[in-house]
Structure formats: structure tokens, C-alpha cells
N, C-alpha and C positions, 0 to 999 in steps of 0.2 A: 558214654547216657549223663546226666546230670549230676556230680560226686558230689553234692551236696545230698542233694536227695537221698542218692546211692549210703549217705552217712547218715543219715534219719533211722534209714530201714535197718544196716547193718548191728546200731545202737539201741534197737528196739530187741532184734536178736539176743545181739551178746544179752544186754541186762534179763529177757525171758527166761535164759538160759542159765544165768546168776544169781536166779532170787532166792532159793535154797539155802547156796552159802552166802554171803550175804547173808540174812537174816542169820544163820548162825555164827558171823561173827557180830552180828550187830549183839543180840544176845548175849552176850559176852560183858556187857556193860548196858543196853537202856535197852528202848522195848523189844527188840527184834521182830522186827517192819520192817527195816532199810529197803533188804532187797524187792520185799513188794512195791514200798512205797515210788522206789527209781525206777522200776517196771513197768508199773503203769502209766506215769512222768514216760516213762520215752514210746509207750506205746501210745499214750494219747497224743502226741505231739508227730508220731509216723503217719496217725489219721489224716490231722491236717496234713500231713506234707504230704501223704501218696497222690493226693487233690491236686494238687500245683500241677502248672504244664510245663515241661519238661527244659523252657526254658528262661522261668524263673528264674531269677541275681539271685548268687548268694544269702547275700544282705539279706532277704525274703525271705527264703528257707531257714535263716539259723533264727532269724525271728518267729516264727513261726513253731518251731522244734521252740523254740526257750516257753515264748508265751501256752506254748501248748502243755509246757513242765508246768508250768504256775498256774497254771487253770486245774491242774488231776492232781499236784501232789498233796499240795494244801502246810499247814504250817510252815513251823520254819526252812524245811527243806527244801519246798518248791521253791520260794521266792534268792534262796542261795542255789543250787542245784541248776535253776535256769543263767545262773549269772552268767554263766563262759557265750552262751551261746545268744543271751540281747547284746552285750558288749560285742559278742561275734557281728551281729545285723550292726548297732555302731557305725565300727571298725572298720565294714564294710561297704560299705556305701557309697554307690560311686564304681565301686571297683569291680572287677569281671570275679575274683576268685585270693585266697591265699597268696602271698608274696611272704618271704622274712619280714621284713619288717610290720608286718599289720601283722602275722600268724605271732610274732614278737607285742605288739600292742596290747592283741587281744590278753595273752599272759600276763601280760603287765596290768593291764586292767580291770582283770577278772579278782586278781586280788586285791586291789584300792577296789573294788564293788562290796567285794568280802567282806574286808578288812573292814571297813564304815562299817553294813547293814549287819554282820553278828561283835568285833566289837573285841573278833581272833584275832592272836600275834601266830605267828611263827612257832614251835613246842608248845603248842600247848594239847596237839594229839588230834586232830581235827583233821578235816576233809585238807587247808590252808595248806597244812605241809604238804603235806603231793603236790599243791599245788607251788609253791617253795621249792620244791622239787626242781621243777620242770625250769625254772624262772630262772633257778641258780645255775641252770646245765646250758640253759639260753646263753645264758649269761657268760659265762665260762666256754661255751663251745664255737660261741663267734659264728655259726654257720651261714653259710654263701649260698645254700641253696634252698627252698623250700622243705624237701624232701630230707635233707639233710635234721630243719628243725623241726623237724614235726617226730620222729627217728629220736634227738634231744631232749625232746620233751616227757616224749613215751618215757626213758629211762631214766628223767631225772625225778618225775612221779610212781615212775616201783621205787628209787631205791628213796624217796622221800616218805609215800606209805608203810614200805620195808619200817624205818625207822621208825616209825610208831608206837611199834612193841616196846620198845624201852622206851615210854616219854609216861609221862601221871596226866594222868585225864584232870584238865580244868574246867572244861565246862559239860554243859548238860549230865542226864543220871549218872555218867560215867565217873562225874569229878568225888562224887559221894564213895565210889571202889578208893578215893585215893592210891596208896602204893599197891593195893589189889588192881590198880588199872593198866598195871605193868604185866608184858609178858602176850602179849595179843596189840593186831593190828586191826587200826580205827576203820569200821565200815566205810566209813562216809570217804579217807584216805583211798583203799582198795575202790574205790569207785570210779575214784578219778584219775586213778593208775586208767582201770579197765574203760573210761572216756578215752584217754591219749592215746592207749595202743588201741585200739580201733578207727580214732583219726591219723598212724599211722600205719595203719594199714590202706587206706583209701589212698594218704595223699605221699605218700613214700616209698611213693613204686613198685609194692607187693602184692594191690591187689592183682 
């Protein structure tokens, strides 16, 4: 089967399952709707992807995921969380799928895209901290296979998300909490770790 179509289905299923957890996490510092918003984004993305032929290219599937999220999530979340998949569709143009170099390029391009879009930097208690965790793990781990790369990216994202517990928020509603924004994980960074975990399950040889 087309692993990129499988990825879309697994992501929709995972975020449906994690909706309440992510809303509870977001409620500590935000509107409390992050879980609903991102679950809706992946559900809408899969609604589009599920209609694609099995032979659809990796680039096209990623584009449908990204634009499905962009259309359905609204606000700042749509453009930000769709960035990974839209960048993947650009990187994978003309390719059969990710290899080590193109996967690493996707991660780098996503960070650059989100930084430009949101004006966000490292250590600001946002989803970008999980992305930087992935980038750091890939740069330090120097993987030789895609299987190694996706597992490193997940482990790095998980560490990056966990590190947000000790950060003071400087973006979004959470910034108004000041020091009180410490002690819990950023919901967006948690979502990034779930995305990379799902990718690792599919492309890491453990499906």
C-alpha cells in the first residue's frame, strides 16, 4: 500500500484519540481547543487523501494533507501545522518518497517556514521547540537510513516537547501567564511529537 496514504489515515486516527488530552493541555495556557482543531485538520486531510488513487505520488499526498489542514483548521494553527506537509510536498516533487536527505531537508524547511511565518524562535515554548528537537537529533545522529532518521526525529521531538515544561511562554495567550506558564508541556509541541511518532511507526520499519 501507499505509505503516504497510510500516514494520513494514521494521523487522523491518532489525533482523534488524543483530542481530549491535547485540549486539556492547551487549557492550561490557551483557549483549550487545540485538540479539536488539529483533529479536525487531520480528519479533513484524510477525507481528501482517501479519494486519491493508490499510485498517487508521495508529493501529491503530502500536498493534499497540507492543504486539507490549511482549509479546515483556520486561524494561525492551519498555516503553521500544515507547513511540514506542504514543505514535504515540495521536497518530494519528482521523487518516489523520502530518503535520509529529503527527510532531513523537510525538517529544515519546515523550521525555516514556521520561523518566517510566525516570527518564532527556539526556547519560546511553542511547537517549534519540538521541531528544533528533531533537527538537533538528526544533525547530531547523522542517520544513514530513513528508518534511523525517522526514529531520531521522533526521539528529538519528544525531548523538545518535554523541554517546554521548563520554559516561560513568550507567544500567544500563554505569554500573559509569565512564570506561571512553566510546569506543563506546550500543546503544539506535543502534537509535533505525535506527528513524528506516527511517521516513525510507518517509515521506521515498525508498522
